[in-house]
MDAnalysis code that builds the backbone (N, CA, C; Angstrom):
import MDAnalysis as mda
import numpy as np

u = mda.Universe.empty(339, n_residues=113, atom_resindex=np.repeat(np.arange(113), 3), trajectory=True)
u.add_TopologyAttr("name", ["N", "CA", "C"] * 113)
u.add_TopologyAttr("resid", np.arange(1, 114))
u.add_TopologyAttr("resname", ["MET", "SER", "LEU", "LEU", "ASP", "ILE", "LEU", "VAL", "SER", "PRO", "ALA", "ALA", "ALA", "GLN", "ALA", "ALA", "GLY", "GLY", "PRO", "ALA", "PRO", "ALA", "SER", "PRO", "LEU", "MET", "SER", "LEU", "LEU", "PRO", "LEU", "ILE", "ILE", "LEU", "PHE", "VAL", "VAL", "PHE", "TRP", "PHE", "LEU", "LEU", "LEU", "ARG", "PRO", "GLN", "MET", "LYS", "LYS", "ALA", "LYS", "GLU", "HIS", "ARG", "GLU", "LEU", "VAL", "ALA", "LYS", "LEU", "GLN", "LYS", "GLY", "ASP", "GLU", "VAL", "LEU", "THR", "ASN", "GLY", "GLY", "ILE", "ALA", "GLY", "ARG", "ILE", "GLU", "ASP", "LEU", "GLY", "GLU", "SER", "PHE", "VAL", "THR", "VAL", "GLU", "VAL", "ALA", "ASP", "LYS", "VAL", "ALA", "ILE", "LYS", "VAL", "GLN", "ARG", "GLY", "ALA", "ILE", "THR", "ALA", "VAL", "LEU", "PRO", "LYS", "GLY", "THR", "LEU", "LYS", "SER", "ALA"])
u.atoms.positions = np.array([
    [81.891, 84.675, -45.012],
    [81.193, 84.573, -43.753],
    [79.817, 83.960, -44.025],
    [79.525, 82.912, -43.322],
    [78.264, 82.226, -43.545],
    [77.223, 82.701, -42.537],
    [76.003, 82.301, -42.807],
    [74.896, 82.657, -41.916],
    [75.095, 82.071, -40.529],
    [75.682, 80.900, -40.449],
    [75.935, 80.251, -39.170],
    [76.945, 81.039, -38.341],
    [77.937, 81.632, -38.980],
    [78.913, 82.438, -38.257],
    [78.276, 83.683, -37.654],
    [77.255, 84.199, -38.285],
    [76.573, 85.373, -37.753],
    [75.737, 84.990, -36.526],
    [75.060, 83.842, -36.570],
    [74.185, 83.416, -35.475],
    [74.969, 82.880, -34.286],
    [76.013, 82.126, -34.536],
    [76.800, 81.521, -33.467],
    [78.230, 81.989, -33.611],
    [78.723, 82.588, -32.594],
    [80.090, 83.083, -32.639],
    [81.051, 81.912, -32.734],
    [82.059, 81.993, -33.610],
    [83.021, 80.884, -33.722],
    [83.766, 80.638, -32.418],
    [83.973, 81.652, -31.604],
    [84.678, 81.459, -30.338],
    [83.821, 80.651, -29.366],
    [82.513, 80.846, -29.384],
    [81.623, 80.111, -28.497],
    [81.470, 78.664, -28.943],
    [81.643, 78.430, -30.223],
    [81.469, 77.085, -30.745],
    [82.684, 76.208, -30.482],
    [83.828, 76.817, -30.187],
    [85.023, 76.037, -29.927],
    [84.896, 75.309, -28.592],
    [85.489, 74.169, -28.510],
    [85.459, 73.386, -27.272],
    [86.356, 74.070, -26.252],
    [85.785, 74.359, -25.113],
    [86.555, 75.015, -24.064],
    [87.100, 73.961, -23.126],
    [88.274, 74.192, -22.618],
    [88.858, 73.270, -21.652],
    [88.240, 73.548, -20.291],
    [87.327, 72.723, -19.856],
    [86.611, 72.923, -18.598],
    [87.427, 72.437, -17.421],
    [86.906, 72.661, -16.237],
    [87.614, 72.199, -15.045],
    [87.603, 70.673, -14.985],
    [88.531, 70.155, -14.258],
    [88.624, 68.701, -14.113],
    [87.387, 68.188, -13.379],
    [86.937, 66.983, -13.707],
    [85.742, 66.450, -13.037],
    [85.981, 66.309, -11.524],
    [84.936, 66.646, -10.756],
    [85.034, 66.590, -9.296],
    [85.017, 65.138, -8.819],
    [85.586, 64.913, -7.669],
    [85.583, 63.564, -7.121],
    [84.162, 63.207, -6.668],
    [83.840, 61.934, -6.613],
    [82.485, 61.525, -6.204],
    [82.125, 61.998, -4.798],
    [83.120, 62.054, -3.919],
    [82.852, 62.505, -2.559],
    [82.432, 63.978, -2.535],
    [83.075, 64.782, -3.340],
    [82.738, 66.211, -3.379],
    [81.356, 66.441, -3.976],
    [80.924, 65.588, -4.877],
    [79.594, 65.750, -5.456],
    [78.507, 65.312, -4.469],
    [78.833, 64.403, -3.537],
    [77.862, 63.950, -2.542],
    [77.895, 64.770, -1.258],
    [78.904, 65.604, -1.090],
    [79.062, 66.371, 0.138],
    [77.849, 67.261, 0.463],
    [77.269, 68.000, -0.491],
    [76.082, 68.800, -0.143],
    [74.910, 67.944, 0.341],
    [74.737, 66.781, -0.235],
    [73.660, 65.883, 0.187],
    [73.902, 65.360, 1.598],
    [75.142, 65.054, 1.919],
    [75.488, 64.578, 3.258],
    [75.265, 65.687, 4.289],
    [75.695, 66.884, 3.968],
    [75.495, 68.021, 4.875],
    [74.012, 68.284, 5.093],
    [73.214, 68.196, 4.038],
    [71.773, 68.395, 4.157],
    [71.148, 67.346, 5.068],
    [71.572, 66.101, 4.959],
    [71.039, 65.040, 5.811],
    [71.403, 65.274, 7.273],
    [72.642, 65.696, 7.546],
    [73.069, 65.957, 8.923],
    [72.255, 67.093, 9.534],
    [72.040, 68.160, 8.789],
    [71.228, 69.275, 9.283],
    [69.797, 68.811, 9.527],
    [69.245, 68.037, 8.598],
    [67.896, 67.499, 8.740],
    [67.787, 66.639, 9.992],
    [68.795, 65.815, 10.255],
    [68.812, 64.949, 11.432],
    [68.766, 65.755, 12.726],
    [69.643, 66.747, 12.857],
    [69.740, 67.491, 14.108],
    [68.595, 68.479, 14.310],
    [67.985, 68.972, 13.251],
    [66.914, 69.955, 13.410],
    [65.520, 69.339, 13.438],
    [65.336, 68.172, 12.815],
    [63.985, 67.599, 12.739],
    [63.864, 66.216, 13.383],
    [64.667, 65.291, 12.961],
    [64.474, 63.907, 13.398],
    [64.847, 63.687, 14.856],
    [65.980, 64.186, 15.286],
    [66.445, 63.940, 16.654],
    [65.495, 64.520, 17.709],
    [65.044, 65.781, 17.590],
    [64.097, 66.296, 18.592],
    [62.765, 65.542, 18.609],
    [62.305, 65.114, 17.439],
    [61.047, 64.375, 17.377],
    [61.184, 63.016, 18.060],
    [62.297, 62.335, 17.870],
    [62.506, 61.041, 18.519],
    [62.640, 61.207, 20.030],
    [63.272, 62.280, 20.471],
    [63.420, 62.532, 21.900],
    [62.054, 62.777, 22.546],
    [61.206, 63.555, 21.881],
    [59.874, 63.828, 22.410],
    [59.029, 62.544, 22.458],
    [59.132, 61.706, 21.449],
    [58.384, 60.442, 21.434],
    [58.850, 59.524, 22.560],
    [60.151, 59.501, 22.829],
    [60.684, 58.673, 23.907],
    [60.166, 59.157, 25.260],
    [60.147, 60.472, 25.471],
    [59.633, 61.022, 26.726],
    [58.160, 60.676, 26.908],
    [57.362, 60.703, 25.822],
    [55.939, 60.374, 25.908],
    [55.747, 58.897, 26.245],
    [56.556, 58.007, 25.644],
    [56.463, 56.576, 25.970],
    [56.767, 56.337, 27.444],
    [57.762, 57.029, 27.976],
    [58.103, 56.884, 29.393],
    [56.977, 57.403, 30.280],
    [56.372, 58.522, 29.904],
    [55.262, 59.087, 30.679],
    [54.101, 58.103, 30.729],
    [53.751, 57.522, 29.595],
    [52.626, 56.584, 29.528],
    [52.948, 55.308, 30.309],
    [54.185, 54.876, 30.302],
    [54.563, 53.653, 31.015],
    [54.525, 53.845, 32.528],
    [54.728, 55.058, 33.008],
    [54.790, 55.323, 34.449],
    [53.447, 55.747, 35.050],
    [52.363, 55.680, 34.286],
    [51.056, 56.073, 34.822],
    [50.659, 55.160, 35.973],
    [50.051, 55.751, 37.007],
    [49.596, 54.998, 38.172],
    [48.178, 55.422, 38.529],
    [47.507, 54.549, 39.235],
    [46.168, 54.851, 39.711],
    [46.253, 56.045, 40.672],
    [45.371, 57.014, 40.495],
    [45.357, 58.203, 41.332],
    [46.068, 59.399, 40.717],
    [46.826, 59.197, 39.637],
    [47.492, 60.312, 38.966],
    [46.455, 61.228, 38.326],
    [46.710, 62.512, 38.382],
    [45.856, 63.487, 37.705],
    [46.484, 63.763, 36.348],
    [45.698, 63.562, 35.275],
    [46.241, 63.610, 33.923],
    [45.444, 64.555, 33.033],
    [46.062, 64.892, 31.908],
    [45.451, 65.714, 30.875],
    [45.495, 64.916, 29.579],
    [44.381, 64.885, 28.831],
    [44.337, 64.123, 27.581],
    [44.586, 65.047, 26.393],
    [44.712, 64.433, 25.208],
    [44.886, 65.197, 23.969],
    [43.746, 66.172, 23.748],
    [42.553, 65.795, 24.135],
    [41.376, 66.631, 23.923],
    [41.214, 67.714, 24.959],
    [42.107, 67.798, 25.928],
    [42.027, 68.831, 26.943],
    [41.199, 68.441, 28.151],
    [40.857, 67.178, 28.265],
    [40.067, 66.701, 29.399],
    [41.016, 66.358, 30.541],
    [40.733, 66.921, 31.704],
    [41.546, 66.648, 32.886],
    [40.763, 65.731, 33.818],
    [41.455, 64.791, 34.419],
    [40.796, 63.869, 35.342],
    [41.809, 63.062, 36.127],
    [41.261, 62.187, 36.968],
    [42.079, 61.338, 37.835],
    [41.961, 59.898, 37.351],
    [43.074, 59.196, 37.270],
    [43.073, 57.811, 36.794],
    [42.434, 56.921, 37.861],
    [41.423, 56.153, 37.436],
    [40.726, 55.232, 38.331],
    [41.133, 53.779, 38.075],
    [41.425, 53.458, 36.814],
    [41.775, 52.077, 36.477],
    [42.736, 52.099, 35.296],
    [43.708, 51.198, 35.345],
    [44.685, 51.078, 34.267],
    [44.523, 49.738, 33.577],
    [44.456, 49.760, 32.252],
    [44.436, 48.534, 31.471],
    [45.670, 48.466, 30.601],
    [45.727, 47.452, 29.770],
    [46.883, 47.287, 28.885],
    [46.984, 48.430, 27.888],
    [45.854, 48.795, 27.270],
    [45.898, 49.869, 26.276],
    [44.903, 50.994, 26.556],
    [44.057, 50.831, 27.577],
    [43.087, 51.872, 27.923],
    [43.220, 52.266, 29.387],
    [42.811, 53.490, 29.681],
    [42.851, 54.042, 31.036],
    [41.462, 54.596, 31.329],
    [40.938, 54.304, 32.514],
    [39.665, 54.894, 32.928],
    [39.987, 56.140, 33.737],
    [39.438, 57.272, 33.275],
    [39.710, 58.565, 33.893],
    [38.407, 59.127, 34.454],
    [38.410, 59.454, 35.749],
    [37.242, 60.071, 36.370],
    [37.348, 61.578, 36.138],
    [36.351, 62.144, 35.418],
    [36.386, 63.564, 35.083],
    [35.493, 64.396, 35.998],
    [34.561, 63.753, 36.681],
    [33.686, 64.416, 37.655],
    [33.226, 63.333, 38.626],
    [32.467, 63.720, 39.664],
    [31.976, 62.732, 40.617],
    [31.111, 61.705, 39.905],
    [31.530, 60.448, 39.980],
    [30.823, 59.308, 39.395],
    [30.678, 59.409, 37.870],
    [31.557, 60.148, 37.226],
    [31.583, 60.226, 35.760],
    [32.987, 59.821, 35.314],
    [33.062, 58.679, 34.623],
    [34.366, 58.173, 34.180],
    [34.328, 57.913, 32.685],
    [35.445, 58.151, 32.045],
    [35.565, 57.873, 30.613],
    [36.787, 56.988, 30.401],
    [36.754, 56.241, 29.293],
    [37.903, 55.413, 28.924],
    [38.622, 56.100, 27.785],
    [39.930, 56.218, 27.926],
    [40.759, 56.793, 26.871],
    [41.950, 55.871, 26.625],
    [42.505, 55.960, 25.453],
    [43.702, 55.185, 25.157],
    [44.876, 55.750, 25.939],
    [45.796, 54.887, 26.276],
    [46.981, 55.328, 27.025],
    [47.741, 56.413, 26.263],
    [47.823, 56.282, 24.949],
    [48.551, 57.247, 24.133],
    [47.909, 58.619, 24.108],
    [46.633, 58.710, 24.509],
    [45.942, 59.997, 24.513],
    [46.302, 60.840, 25.731],
    [46.990, 60.259, 26.689],
    [47.418, 61.015, 27.866],
    [48.640, 61.839, 27.458],
    [48.537, 63.164, 27.619],
    [49.645, 64.026, 27.198],
    [50.478, 64.535, 28.356],
    [49.883, 64.616, 29.554],
    [50.647, 65.154, 30.682],
    [50.098, 64.603, 31.986],
    [50.987, 64.476, 32.951],
    [50.591, 64.149, 34.319],
    [50.669, 65.445, 35.095],
    [49.527, 65.832, 35.677],
    [49.443, 67.097, 36.399],
    [49.950, 66.934, 37.839],
    [50.414, 68.012, 38.442],
    [50.820, 67.930, 39.847],
    [49.632, 67.581, 40.742],
    [49.896, 66.867, 41.817],
    [48.821, 66.459, 42.743],
    [48.098, 67.699, 43.268],
    [46.767, 67.608, 43.316],
    [45.949, 68.696, 43.828],
    [45.530, 69.704, 42.781],
    [45.914, 69.526, 41.545],
    [45.557, 70.469, 40.486],
    [44.055, 70.493, 40.251],
    [43.423, 69.329, 40.284],
    [41.995, 69.264, 40.002],
    [41.164, 69.830, 41.145],
    [41.648, 69.759, 42.365],
    [40.904, 70.307, 43.501],
    [40.826, 71.808, 43.419],
    [41.889, 72.450, 42.926],
    [41.908, 73.910, 42.851],
    [41.136, 74.440, 41.653],
    [40.833, 73.583, 40.688],
    [40.141, 74.038, 39.459],
    [38.649, 74.098, 39.641],
])
């Protein structure tokens, strides 16, 4: 009995007949499933929300009462290609980017506030 036999069992050193190699499709299946879950839980809802925001910004009209990203509420006085003039108080107007508009408020919201 040699020193090597004491450290490494002869049975462990023998080549074991392992399972047959898996097909390439089976090895990629977990990655495909992960991508599908990622798509339905993260990407699809985010794209839907972005589409709704683009539609909201495209439908803005003069006189709409809006809310900006910064929480400023006002009435649209002028529409430009990429900027909107919003009246926030009597004779006080600010210019904001169209993308900064987050919501169109129901008519009369600013009068009650």
